[in-house]
Each structure stands twice: as structure tokens, then as C-alpha cells.
C-alpha positions in Angstrom: 98.2 111.4 77.3 99.4 108.5 75.1 98.5 105.0 75.4 101.3 103.0 76.9 102.0 99.0 76.7 100.7 98.7 80.1 97.6 99.8 78.9 97.3 97.6 76.2 97.6 94.3 78.8 94.6 95.8 80.6 91.0 94.8 80.2 88.6 97.6 79.5 87.6 98.0 82.8 90.6 100.0 83.7 92.5 102.6 81.1 95.8 103.8 81.7 97.3 106.9 80.2 100.9 108.4 80.7 102.1 111.8 80.2 105.7 112.4 81.5 105.9 111.8 85.1 102.3 111.4 85.6 100.0 108.4 85.3 96.4 108.6 85.2 94.2 105.5 85.8 90.5 105.8 84.9 88.0 102.8 86.4 86.2 102.2 83.5 82.5 100.6 84.4 80.4 103.4 84.1 77.3 101.6 83.3 78.1 99.8 86.8 78.8 103.2 88.7 82.8 101.9 88.1 81.9 98.8 90.5 85.2 97.1 91.2 84.4 93.4 91.0 87.0 90.7 92.0 89.2 90.4 88.6 89.5 94.3 88.3 90.5 94.8 92.2 93.4 92.2 91.4 94.0 94.0 88.3 94.2 97.4 89.2 96.2 96.4 91.9 98.9 94.7 89.9 99.0 97.8 87.8 99.6 100.1 90.8 102.3 97.5 92.4 103.9 97.5 89.0 104.2 101.4 88.3 105.4 101.7 91.9 108.5 100.2 90.6 108.9 103.1 88.4 110.8 105.8 89.9 110.0 108.7 87.1 106.7 108.4 88.0 105.8 111.3 90.2 102.3 111.4 90.4 99.1 108.6 90.0 96.1 110.2 89.3 93.0 107.8 90.2 89.6 108.9 88.4 86.5 107.4 87.1 84.7 107.1 83.7 81.2 108.8 82.9 79.9 111.8 85.1 77.9 110.1 87.8 80.0 108.2 89.9 83.9 107.7 91.2 83.5 104.3 92.3 80.5 102.7 93.9 82.8 100.1 95.5 83.1 96.3 95.3 80.6 94.6 93.2 79.8 91.3 94.9 77.9 89.7 92.6 79.0 86.3 92.2 81.2 86.3 94.8 79.1 83.7 96.9 80.7 81.4 99.1 84.2 83.5 98.3 83.1 86.0 101.0 84.8 86.8 103.0 87.9 86.6 101.0 91.0 85.1 102.9 92.8 87.1 100.2 91.1 90.4 100.6 91.6 91.8 97.1 90.0 95.3 98.3 92.6 95.3 100.7 95.4 94.9 98.3 94.2 97.5 96.3 93.9 100.2 98.8 97.0 99.3 100.5 98.9 99.3 97.2 98.0 102.9 96.6 98.4 104.0 100.3 102.0 102.4 99.7 102.6 103.9 96.2 105.9 105.7 97.0 105.1 108.8 94.6 102.2 111.3 95.3 98.5 110.1 94.9 95.5 112.0 93.5 92.0 110.7 93.7 89.8 113.1 91.0 86.5 111.9 92.3 84.4 112.8 89.1 81.1 111.9 91.1 79.7 110.1 93.9 81.6 107.4 96.0 80.1 104.4 97.8 81.1 101.6 100.0 85.0 100.5 98.9 85.1 103.2 97.0 85.4 105.4 99.5 88.5 103.5 101.0 90.2 103.2 97.7 90.0 107.0 97.7 91.2 107.5 101.4 94.3 105.4 100.4 95.4 108.5 98.3 97.2 111.4 99.4 94.8 114.0 98.1 91.2 113.5 97.0 89.2 116.7 95.1 85.9 116.3 94.7 82.9 118.4 93.0 79.7 119.9 94.5 76.6 117.7 94.1 78.3 114.5 95.0 77.6 112.3 97.9 78.9 109.2 99.4 77.6 106.4 101.8 79.3 103.3 102.7 76.3 100.4 103.2 77.5 97.2 104.6 75.9 97.2 107.9 72.7 97.3 105.9 73.6 93.9 104.3 75.3 92.1 107.1 78.5 92.7 105.7 81.6 93.4 108.4 83.5 96.1 106.7 87.9 95.4 106.1 89.8 96.0 109.0 92.1 98.0 107.3 89.6 99.9 105.8 88.5 100.8 109.0 91.6 101.5 110.5 92.4 104.0 107.3 89.1 105.7 107.9 89.8 106.5 111.6 93.0 107.8 110.3 92.0 110.1 107.9 88.5 111.4 109.1 88.1 110.3 112.9 86.4 108.4 115.0 83.1 110.3 115.3 82.7 110.7 111.2 83.7 107.2 110.9 81.2 105.8 113.3 78.8 107.5 111.3 79.6 106.2 108.2 79.9 102.8 108.9 77.7 102.4 112.0 74.6 104.9 111.4 74.7 104.3 107.5 74.6 108.2 107.0 74.7 109.7 103.4 77.4 112.5 103.5 76.8 115.3 100.8 79.7 117.1 99.3 79.9 119.8 101.8 80.0 117.3 104.9 82.7 115.2 102.8 84.7 118.4 102.9 83.9 119.4 106.5 85.0 116.0 108.2 88.5 116.2 106.0 87.6 113.3 103.5 87.7 115.8 100.6 91.1 117.9 100.7 89.4 120.2 97.6 85.7 121.1 96.8 85.2 122.7 93.0 82.1 123.1 90.8 82.1 120.8 87.9 82.9 123.3 85.5 86.2 123.9 87.2 86.9 120.3 88.1 89.3 119.2 85.0 91.5 122.5 85.1 92.0 122.3 88.9 92.7 118.6 89.0 95.2 119.5 86.2 96.5 122.2 87.4 97.0 120.6 91.2 98.3 117.7 89.7 101.1 119.8 87.6 102.1 121.6 90.5 102.8 118.4 92.7 104.8 117.0 89.5 107.0 120.0 89.7 108.0 119.6 93.2 111.6 117.6 94.1 110.4 114.0 94.1 113.0 112.9 96.7 111.4 114.9 99.3 108.2 114.0 98.3 108.5 110.7 98.4 110.6 110.8 101.8 107.9 113.0 103.3 105.0 110.8 102.2 106.5 108.0 103.9 107.2 109.2 107.1 103.5 111.1 107.5 102.1 107.7 106.4 104.2 106.1 109.1 103.7 108.7 111.8 100.0 108.3 111.0 100.1 104.5 111.5 102.3 105.0 114.7 105.3 102.5 113.1 108.0 105.2 112.4 111.3 104.0 112.4 113.2 107.6 112.7 116.6 106.1 111.7 115.2 104.9 108.5 113.6 108.2 108.1 116.8 110.1 109.0 118.7 108.5 106.0 116.1 110.0 103.8 116.6 113.2 105.1 120.6 113.0 104.2 119.8 111.6 101.0 118.0 114.6 99.9 120.6 116.7 101.1 123.2 115.1 99.3 121.1 114.9 95.9 121.4 117.0 93.0 118.1 118.1 93.6 119.0 119.8 96.6 121.7 121.4 94.5 119.4 122.5 91.9 116.9 124.0 94.6 119.7 125.8 96.0 120.5 127.3 92.4 117.0 128.2 91.8 116.7 130.2 95.1 119.9 132.0 94.1 118.9 132.6 90.3 114.9 133.6 91.5 113.8 131.1 89.3 111.6 128.0 89.3 113.9 125.0 90.2 113.7 121.9 87.6 114.3 118.6 89.4 115.6 115.3 87.9 114.8 113.1 91.0 118.3 112.5 91.6 
């Protein structure tokens, strides 16, 4: 993957790489287990919001540097009287991921803690490695977790597992992360990079108009705010698209379709 101008605009806390229709964001504070301080949360959210305007991007991959932790959550050192935030930067970051038009893949290169779990759950897909774990410690320190994150957790993994994490402070190992639905796929560390690359390539080869439209509908259904009339416009837009015609030609010619996103 090559470096872009967008990457040059960022601090070293976030690395941005792009290869064709795939963008990879890497949280780059391995010495702090890729913890997110307030400036980094704001920077990452801004990058994602800017990338969302580029319709050529089909897949956004989020991962962390180093082999120990994907993300240890919010770094609250020095926050002091700013907590709780009136404009919550962690919710802004997670919401930017959830509303990103294209598909999003969280490649958990290690364990995940605290707010890092919400960042991961905001992605469409989560791929983990054996040997990792997660826990969410706010209740241990008198902190009320942000409401959008609690809502997302219930929607992704269910009320029971959410209460075990947030109220009882349980630690989940990799197998339990997979069992409750936090992880979509769990692979051995030696297979991780190849699996992620293949999975991302498969999604990038899908019809982008269809993926975007169905993602929007699925998330709206999960939130309970589906606008069916608006959703139907997306259905008809796909039927009227060049990608639909290409799909029909590919079926007739018994080949893999090449979609252009129009």
C-alpha cells in the first residue's frame, strides 16, 4: 500500500494507507497499547468523515500497531475536569465508523479494552486472533460508559453479555468473544494477515452500490429507525445501475463480475 497526502496530514498516532479501493487505518501508539487520547480520537474521526465522502472507497480496514493490543480504549490522562465530555470524541469516532458508507473491517491484532471495544463494534466485521482477550473497566473507576456505546453493545452482542462486560467487569477470552458474537471470525495468529487480506479482497470485489445500500438498511433495522421508502430508492438504484447489468452479463458468461460502482 502506498502513502497518501491524507496520511501526510496526520500525526504519527494514526497511519493511513490506500491501495485502490481499500483504505487501511492503523492506530500507532503500541507503547501505550494504542490508547486513544482526545486529540487522536478527534483526528481519527475527522479522517473517517473525510474518507466517507470518497465513493471510490469500498472497504475501510481498522487495525493497531504491534502484536499486543488492538486498542486499550480512551487515554484519560490529563483530561481532568473535561470529563465527562459535552462533545464526546469517543462517540464521534465510533459513530463515524458505524455510518461510514462502505464496508468496515476491524482487524484486531491483539487484545481490546474499554472504549476500544466500542470502536471495534462500530465496524461491520471483526476478525480476531486466538490468545487475545477483552474487558471493559469503567465501573471499576466510577465512570459511566457513554450511552451510544452501551446501545451499540446491546445491539451487537445482546443484553446478557453486555451486562457481564459493563456491570460485572468480566474478562472474555478469544473463544468467548467469538461465542457471544463480538468476533465474526477467529483465526490463529500465523494465519491472521492472510485471512484479513483475503476477506477484505472478497468484500472489495462485491458490487459497491449493493453493499452500501444493504449496509444502510441493516444498520437502520438494528437501530429501529428504517425508512422503507428511502430504502426502496436504493433497491431501484441498484437495478438501474451499470453494476446490475455487469452482474447479469457475468452470470451469462460464467465469469466473475467486475463492478465499477455506478
